[in-house]
C-alpha positions in Angstrom: 61.7 39.0 38.0 62.4 35.9 35.9 58.9 35.9 34.7 59.2 39.4 33.2 62.5 38.5 31.5 61.4 35.3 29.8 59.8 37.0 26.8 63.0 38.9 26.2 65.0 35.7 26.5 62.7 33.9 24.1 63.0 36.8 21.6 66.8 36.8 21.9 66.9 33.1 21.3 64.6 33.3 18.3 66.7 36.1 16.8 69.9 34.1 17.4 68.3 31.0 15.7 67.1 33.1 12.7 70.5 34.7 12.1 72.4 31.4 12.4 70.1 29.3 10.3 70.7 31.4 7.1 67.2 30.7 5.8 66.2 32.5 2.6 62.8 34.0 1.6 61.8 31.0 -0.5 62.5 28.7 2.4 60.5 30.9 4.7 57.5 30.8 2.4 57.6 27.0 2.4 57.7 26.9 6.1 54.7 29.2 6.5 52.8 27.2 3.8 53.5 23.9 5.7 52.4 25.5 9.0 49.2 26.8 7.4 48.3 23.5 5.9 49.0 21.8 9.2 46.7 24.3 10.9 43.9 23.7 8.3 44.3 19.9 8.7 44.1 20.2 12.5 41.0 22.4 12.4 39.4 20.1 9.9 40.0 17.0 12.0 38.7 18.9 15.1 35.5 19.9 13.3 35.0 16.4 11.7 35.3 14.7 15.1 32.9 17.0 16.9 30.5 17.3 14.0 30.3 13.6 13.6 29.2 13.3 17.2 26.2 15.6 16.6 25.0 14.0 13.3 23.0 10.8 13.7 24.5 7.8 11.9 23.0 6.0 9.0 20.9 3.0 10.1 22.7 -0.4 10.4 22.2 -3.0 7.8 23.8 -5.9 5.9 27.0 -5.2 4.0 26.5 -4.9 0.3 28.6 -5.5 -2.8 30.2 -2.7 -4.8 27.9 -1.1 -7.4 24.9 -3.4 -6.6 24.7 -3.1 -2.9 22.2 -5.6 -1.4 20.2 -6.1 -4.6 21.5 -9.7 -5.2 20.6 -10.8 -1.7 16.9 -9.7 -1.8 14.5 -12.5 -1.2 11.3 -12.5 -3.3 9.3 -12.7 -0.1 10.3 -9.2 0.8 8.0 -8.8 3.8 9.4 -11.9 5.6 12.9 -11.1 4.5 12.7 -7.6 5.9 11.2 -9.0 9.1 14.2 -11.4 9.5 16.7 -8.6 8.9 15.0 -6.4 11.5 15.6 -9.2 14.1 19.3 -8.8 13.4 19.7 -5.1 12.8 16.8 -3.6 14.8 13.6 -1.7 14.0 15.2 0.6 11.5 17.7 -0.7 9.0 19.3 0.4 5.7 19.8 -1.5 2.4 21.8 -0.2 -0.5 19.6 -0.9 -3.6 21.9 0.0 -6.4 22.1 3.8 -6.4 19.0 4.0 -4.2 19.0 3.9 -0.4 16.3 1.7 1.1 15.1 2.2 4.7 13.0 -0.4 6.4 11.1 0.4 9.6 9.5 -2.4 11.6 8.3 -1.2 14.9 5.4 1.0 16.1 7.7 3.7 17.4 9.6 4.1 14.1 6.4 3.8 12.1 4.9 6.6 14.2 7.9 8.8 13.5 7.6 8.3 9.8 3.8 8.4 9.4 2.9 10.9 12.2 5.8 12.9 13.7 7.4 13.6 10.3 4.2 13.1 8.3 4.7 16.0 5.9 8.4 15.1 5.3 7.4 11.5 4.3 4.1 12.5 2.5 5.6 11.9 -0.9 6.0 8.6 -2.7 9.0 7.0 -4.3 7.2 6.3 -7.6 8.6 3.3 -9.5 8.8 3.3 -13.3 6.0 0.8 -13.4 3.7 2.9 -11.3 4.3 5.9 -13.5 3.5 3.9 -16.6 0.3 2.5 -15.1 -1.2 5.7 -13.9 -0.8 8.3 -16.7 2.5 9.5 -15.4 1.6 9.3 -11.7 -1.6 11.4 -12.0 -3.6 9.3 -9.5 -4.1 9.7 -5.8 -1.5 7.0 -5.0 1.5 8.4 -6.7 0.8 12.2 -7.1 3.3 14.2 -5.0 2.0 15.9 -1.8 0.7 19.3 -2.7 -2.4 21.2 -4.0 -3.0 18.6 -6.8 -2.9 15.7 -4.4 -5.1 17.5 -1.9 -7.7 18.1 -4.6 -7.7 14.4 -5.5 -7.9 13.4 -1.9 -10.9 15.7 -1.4 -12.6 14.2 -4.5 -12.2 10.7 -3.1 -12.8 11.0 0.6 -15.4 13.7 0.7 -17.3 12.9 -2.5 -16.7 9.4 -4.0 -16.2 7.5 -0.8 -18.4 9.4 1.6 -21.1 7.4 3.5 -23.8 9.3 1.5 -22.3 8.4 -1.8 -21.7 4.7 -0.8 -25.2 4.5 0.5 -26.4 5.7 -2.9 -24.8 2.9 -4.8 -25.7 0.1 -2.4 -28.1 -1.4 -4.9 -25.1 -2.0 -7.3 -23.2 -3.8 -4.6 -26.2 -5.8 -3.6 -27.0 -6.9 -7.1 -23.5 -8.2 -7.7 -23.4 -10.1 -4.4 -26.7 -11.7 -5.2 -25.5 -12.8 -8.7 -22.5 -14.4 -7.0 -24.8 -16.3 -4.6 -26.7 -17.5 -7.6 -23.5 -18.7 -9.2 -22.3 -20.6 -6.1 -25.8 -22.2 -5.8 -25.5 -23.4 -9.4 -22.2 -25.1 -8.4 -23.4 -26.8 -5.2 -21.5 -30.0 -4.5 -18.7 -29.0 -6.9 -15.4 -27.3 -6.1 -15.2 -23.6 -6.9 -12.3 -21.2 -6.9 -13.4 -18.8 -4.1 -10.7 -16.2 -4.8 -11.4 -16.0 -8.5 -15.2 -15.7 -8.0 -14.7 -13.0 -5.4 -12.4 -11.1 -7.7 -15.1 -11.2 -10.4 -17.7 -10.1 -7.8 -15.6 -7.2 -6.5 -14.7 -6.2 -10.1 -18.3 -6.0 -11.0 -19.1 -4.1 -7.8 -16.4 -1.6 -8.5 -17.1 -1.2 -12.2 -20.9 -0.9 -11.5 -20.2 1.9 -9.1 -17.8 3.5 -11.6 -19.9 3.5 -14.7 -23.3 2.2 -13.8 -23.4 -1.2 -15.4 -21.5 -4.4 -16.1 -21.5 -7.0 -18.8 -23.5 -10.2 -18.2 -23.5 -13.9 -18.9 -20.6 -15.6 -20.6 -19.1 -12.2 -21.7 -19.1 -11.2 -18.0 -17.0 -14.2 -17.1 -14.6 -13.9 -20.0 -14.1 -10.2 -19.6 -13.8 -10.6 -15.8 -11.1 -13.2 -16.3 -9.3 -10.9 -18.7 -9.5 -8.0 -16.1 -8.2 -10.3 -13.4 -5.3 -11.3 -15.5 -4.4 -7.7 -16.3 -4.8 -6.6 -12.7 -2.7 -9.5 -11.5 0.0 -8.7 -14.0 -0.1 -5.1 -13.0 0.3 -5.7 -9.3 3.1 -8.2 -9.9 5.0 -5.7 -12.1 4.5 -3.0 -9.4 6.0 -5.3 -6.8 8.9 -6.6 -9.0 12.4 -5.2 -8.4 13.3 -3.1 -11.4 16.8 -2.1 -12.4 15.4 1.2 -13.8 14.3 2.2 -10.2 17.7 1.4 -8.6 19.8 3.0 -11.4 17.7 5.9 -12.7 20.4 6.6 -15.4 19.5 3.2 -17.0 15.8 3.8 -17.0 15.7 4.9 -20.6 17.0 1.4 -21.6 14.2 -0.5 -19.7 16.5 -3.4 -19.4 13.9 -5.8 -17.9 11.1 -4.6 -20.2 8.9 -3.8 -17.2 7.9 -0.3 -18.4 7.0 -1.7 -21.8 4.9 -4.4 -20.3 3.1 -2.0 -18.0 2.4 0.4 -20.7 0.9 -2.4 -22.8 -1.4 -3.3 -19.9 -2.3 0.3 -19.2 -3.3 0.8 -22.8 -5.8 -2.1 -22.6 -7.5 -0.3 -19.7 -7.2 3.1 -21.3 -9.1 1.9 -24.4 -11.9 0.6 -22.2 -12.0 3.9 -20.2 -12.2 5.9 -23.4 -15.1 4.0 -24.7 -17.0 4.2 -21.5 -16.3 7.9 -21.1 -17.4 8.6 -24.7 -20.6 6.7 -24.1 -21.3 8.7 -20.9 -20.6 12.0 -22.6 -22.9 11.0 -25.5 -25.7 10.2 -23.1 -25.2 13.5 -21.3 -25.2 15.4 -24.6 -28.5 13.7 -25.6 -30.1 15.1 -22.5 -29.8 12.8 -19.6 -27.7 10.3 -17.7 -30.5 7.9 -17.0 -32.3 5.3 -19.1 -35.7 3.9 -18.3 -34.4 0.6 -17.2 -31.4 1.8 -15.3 -33.1 3.4 -12.4 -30.7 4.6 -9.7 -27.8 2.9 -11.5 -27.4 6.1 -13.6 -25.8 7.8 -10.6 -22.3 6.4 -10.9 -18.9 7.7 -9.9 -17.9 8.5 -13.5 -20.9 10.8 -13.9 -19.9 12.5 -10.7 -16.3 12.8 -11.8 -17.2 14.3 -15.1 -19.4 16.8 -13.4 -16.6 17.8 -11.1 -14.3 18.1 -14.0 -16.7 20.7 -15.6 -17.2 22.5 -12.4 -13.7 22.2 -11.1 -11.5 24.7 -9.3 -9.6 27.0 -11.8 -6.5 26.8 -9.6 -6.3 23.1 -9.3 -8.6 21.6 -12.0 -9.7 18.0 -12.2 -8.6 17.0 -15.7 -9.6 14.1 -17.9 -6.2 12.5 -17.1 -7.1 12.7 -13.4 -10.5 11.1 -14.1 -8.9 8.1 -15.9 -6.2 7.8 -13.3 -8.8 7.6 -10.5 -10.7 4.9 -12.5 -7.4 3.0 -12.8 -6.8 3.3 -9.1 -10.2 1.9 -8.3 -10.1 -1.0 -10.8 -6.5 -2.0 -9.9 -6.3 -1.0 -6.3 -9.9 -1.8 -5.3 -10.3 -5.3 -6.7 -7.3 -7.5 -5.9 -6.9 -6.1 -2.3 -10.6 -6.7 -1.4 -11.0 -10.1 -3.0 -7.7 -11.3 -1.5 -8.9 -10.3 2.0 -12.1 -12.2 1.6 -10.2 -15.2 0.3 -7.8 -15.1 3.3 -10.7 -14.7 5.7 -12.5 -17.7 4.3 -9.4 -19.8 4.4 -8.5 -18.9 8.0 -12.1 -19.7 9.1 -12.1 -23.0 7.3 -8.8 -23.8 9.0 -10.4 -23.1 12.4 -14.0 -24.3 12.0 -15.0 -23.0 15.4 -14.5 -19.4 14.2 -16.7 -20.1 11.2 -19.4 -21.6 13.4 -19.4 -18.5 15.7 -19.7 -16.2 12.7 -22.6 -18.2 11.3 -24.3 -18.3 14.7 -24.1 -14.5 14.9 -25.6 -14.3 11.4 -28.5 -16.6 12.4 -29.2 -14.4 15.4 -29.1 -11.1 13.5 -30.4 -12.1 10.1 -32.1 -15.5 10.5 -32.1 -18.4 8.1 -35.3 -17.2 6.3 -33.8 -13.9 5.1 -30.8 -12.6 3.1 -28.0 -10.4 4.4 -28.4 -6.7 3.8 -25.9 -4.0 4.5 -28.2 -2.7 7.3 -27.3 -5.9 9.2 -23.5 -5.2 9.0 -23.2 -2.9 12.0 -24.6 -5.6 14.3 -22.1 -8.3 13.3 -19.4 -7.7 15.9 -17.8 -11.1 15.7 -17.6 -10.9 11.9 -16.0 -7.5 12.2 -13.4 -9.1 14.5 -12.8 -11.8 11.8 -12.1 -9.1 9.2 -9.8 -7.2 11.5 -7.9 -10.3 12.4 -7.5 -11.2 8.8 -6.1 -7.8 8.0 -3.7 -8.2 11.0 -2.3 -11.5 9.7 -2.5 -10.7 6.0 -2.5 -6.9 5.4 -3.4 -6.2 1.8 -0.3 -4.1 1.3 2.3 -5.7 3.6 4.9 -2.9 3.1 2.3 -0.2 2.4 3.2 2.0 -0.5 6.9 3.2 -0.2 7.3 6.7 1.2 10.0 9.2 0.2 11.3 11.9 2.5 11.5 15.4 0.9 14.4 16.2 3.2 16.8 14.3 5.4 15.5 13.7 8.9 16.1 11.6 12.0 14.1 8.4 12.7 14.8 6.1 15.6 18.0 8.0 16.3 19.3 7.4 12.8 19.6 9.7 9.8 17.2 8.9 6.9 18.6 10.6 3.7 16.4 12.7 1.4 15.0 10.7 -1.5 15.3 7.3 0.2 12.7 4.6 -0.5 11.1 4.0 2.9 9.3 0.7 3.6 7.0 0.4 6.6 6.7 -3.3 7.3 3.2 -3.4 8.7 3.1 -7.2 8.2 6.0 -7.5 10.7 4.5 -5.1 13.2 1.2 -7.0 13.1 3.1 -10.2 14.0 5.4 -8.8 16.6 5.3 -11.1 19.7 6.1 -8.1 22.0 2.8 -6.6 20.9 0.5 -9.5 20.1 -0.1 -12.7 22.1 0.4 -15.8 19.9 0.9 -13.5 16.9 0.8 -16.3 14.3 -2.5 -17.6 15.5 -5.8 -16.6 13.9 -7.8 -15.4 16.8 -10.6 -12.9 16.0 -11.6 -12.6 19.7 -8.6 -10.4 20.3 -10.5 -7.7 18.5 -13.8 -8.0 20.4 -12.7 -5.3 22.9 -13.2 -2.6 20.2 -9.7 -1.2 20.9 -8.5 -1.2 17.3 -9.9 0.5 14.3 -8.7 1.5 10.8 -7.9 5.2 11.6 -4.2 4.6 11.7 -3.9 6.3 15.1 -2.6 3.1 16.9 0.7 2.0 15.4 0.3 -1.5 16.7 -2.4 -2.0 14.1 -2.8 0.0 10.9 -3.6 -2.2 7.9 -4.6 0.7 5.7 -1.7 2.9 6.6 -1.7 6.2 8.6 -1.2 9.9 8.2 -2.0 12.0 5.1 -1.4 9.1 2.7 -3.7 6.6 4.5 -5.8 4.6 2.1 -8.7 6.7 0.7 -11.0 3.8 0.1 -11.2 2.3 3.6 -15.0 2.9 3.9 -15.7 1.2 0.6 -13.3 -1.7 1.3 -14.9 -2.3 4.7 -18.4 -2.4 3.3 -17.5 -4.7 0.4 -15.5 -7.2 2.5 -18.2 -7.3 5.2 -21.1 -7.8 2.9 -19.2 -10.4 0.9 -18.1 -12.4 3.9 -21.5 -12.2 5.6 -23.3 -13.4 2.5 -20.9 -16.3 1.8 -21.1 -17.6 5.4 -24.8 -17.0 5.8 -25.8 -18.7 2.5 -23.5 -21.7 2.5 -21.5 -24.3 4.4 -18.0 -24.7 3.0 -15.7 -27.7 2.9 -12.5 -28.7 1.1 -12.6 -31.2 -1.7 -11.8 -34.8 -0.7 -8.1 -35.3 0.0 -7.2 -31.6 -0.3 -5.2 -29.9 2.5 -5.7 -26.3 3.3 -2.8 -24.0 2.6 -2.4 -20.5 4.2 1.0 -19.6 2.7 1.4 -16.1 1.2 2.8 -14.8 -2.0 4.5 -11.4 -1.8 3.7 -8.5 -4.1 2.8 -4.9 -3.6 -0.5 -6.7 -2.9 -0.4 -9.8 -0.7 -2.0 -12.9 -2.2 -2.6 -16.5 -1.2 0.1 -18.6 -2.8 -2.4 -21.4 -3.7 -6.0 -20.4 -4.5 -8.8 -21.5 -2.1 -10.9 -24.1 -3.7 -13.9 -25.2 -1.7 -17.3 -26.9 -2.1 -20.5 -24.9 -1.1 -23.6 -26.4 0.4 -26.8 -24.4 0.9 -27.8 -23.6 4.5 -30.8 -21.3 4.1 -34.3 -22.6 4.8 -35.9 -21.2 1.6 -34.2 -22.2 -1.6 -35.9 -19.2 -3.3 -33.5 -17.0 -1.4 -30.8 -18.2 -3.8 -32.5 -16.8 -6.8 
């Protein structure tokens, strides 16, 4: 019975309190307002607590300063700096770069999530101001956002320009330039030569020959090549240089460091060359042909092919003249430094471990012989030399942090939230040197690649020097052919030694493209039986 009488008792008590308290309408309003606000606060706290548990946290990372974040603590050697941070904060970490969030992933598992599991989300690039200035507003295959325009450019590069059939068709151009380099080294026998510089000139002439069918010669070739190398070097350095305009987009119009102005000046120098060459090609085509009597097959170059595609292009996603020049820029800037640096690193590593050079030369003697020259048809037989190239790209990947990715929406990687618009660095350099993956990771050991397990497809996230997913490097086939033919020819044609008293250095200099800090200077000595083979 008491249970049934309690409500009545409570009601009576409330009625008594109300009458005795003498509360007015205004006071009642205040009480209900306070109760309402308290209820809202309680509900908000409840939702915040339980929602927080469901939303992944931001990755850990070093504490930054107000306004600048971690910018002032960045080490110029970003690849090694990021690797050191990952040992403290784990395989995914966050840096506050001014107003920009930077995310660094440094393990195969996190790299797989970025480049494969969430490939479409991360298929865009975080284009720096310098990149936009260098590539006609980002109209090239590297920086163009993922979508129909990028797919058109990718198709042009992979299925047309860099197909095996196309590369076979321009082999004569590659061969000619390699043979000229052999002739140069032969003329310098017994004297120190800058291997990296000469290989840059060689690759530059290989690339430009394939692009527009001919190169300058003699002293002009050397002087123009040196100019090209200087411009390309400056461009890659600017692309890898921290820029206030990228970290504080609101300040971009002021170009406080002058990086955009410098890059535009360099780009104009290339653009003027491109315009002259394109005008010349169009004039030849207008006069009734793309060949001359003395050019032979060299008339079939990439530029001719691109201009034909431009005229026959898809109406929905046309290939424009801006695209053509942006692709030329990609090949000249992206295809020269990367390739020549790989050859230089490979030669330096083999000179540092003479037994590896001896094994590579023994393989060449077996497959080519000392009474013949290396041809591209020999390359597929050179398994040990392939292993040398792969090991070089493991220790010294051409782009140690790849090209930064940018998620189109927030997503979860490694249990952490990566915000939309972040600049995502994939530290392939650190993954390739991870002791939990590689035995003796700092040692140059080509034999670890003789089992044929690893390739350049990007499917194995323990080894992916050219990237992975949709934005994997489009020029892998051309890079592989050029590096292999260059290395095979240098090793087959000459013995190499350091100048008297010189010590071999293998230290690296960081940039968007990884370089040797000190150039490799070496002395060539002929090793072929017939000196006529050097002509």
